N, C-alpha and C positions, 0 to 999 in steps of 0.2 A: 589399483593403477599405480602410481608412485613407485614403479619398479619393484613390485612385490613378487614377481616370478609367476609360476604356473599355479592356477587355482581351479577348484571345482566348486561352482556356485550354481544355484537354481536359476532357470531362465528368467523367472519373474524379477530377480534382483539385478541381472546384468543385461536384459534384453535391449534397453536403450543404448547401452555402451556398445553392444555388438552391432546394432543398426548404424550407429554413428561411426563405427570403425575404431573406437577407442580401445576395444578389446578384440582379439583375434581368436577364433575357435581353432584349437590345435587338433583335436580328435573328433571330427564331426560324426563319425559312425559309432562312437562309444556311447553307451547308454547306462545310466545308473538305474537303480530300482525306482519304480513308480510308487509314490505315496498317495494315499487317499485323503480326502477331506470329509470329516464326519460332523453331523449335527446331532447333538445328544440332548434328548428331552425325556421327561419321565414316562410318557405313554401317548399312544395315538388316540386313546379314548379321551374325549373331551379336550382335544388339542385346540388351544386358542388360535383364532384365525390369524393373528399376528405372527405366530410361530409357523403356521402352514405357509403363509405368504413369504416369510423369510426363507424357508427351506426351498420353496419354488423359485424364488429369486436367485438363490445360490446355485441351484441346479442349472438354471439358464445361463447365469454369469460365467460359470466354470465349464460349460459344455465345450466351448472353444475359447481357451484363454487368450486374452488380449496381448499377453506377453509372449505368446508362442512364436518363436523365431525359426520354426522349421522351414527348411528350404523348399 
């Protein structure tokens, strides 16, 4: 903000600023590459229930991101 010019930032960082109108999207049809989120653990064999529940939670939480500002 503070007159920094044109930026390319992920939605989850600037979603609130876009909603408030503090930032304006210049190229709404432009898309960058999609990056994944990965959970890394040693093995599925003998996977602790805490790890399984965390992975399940993350899958649900990121299925439809709360920061998605799609029109």
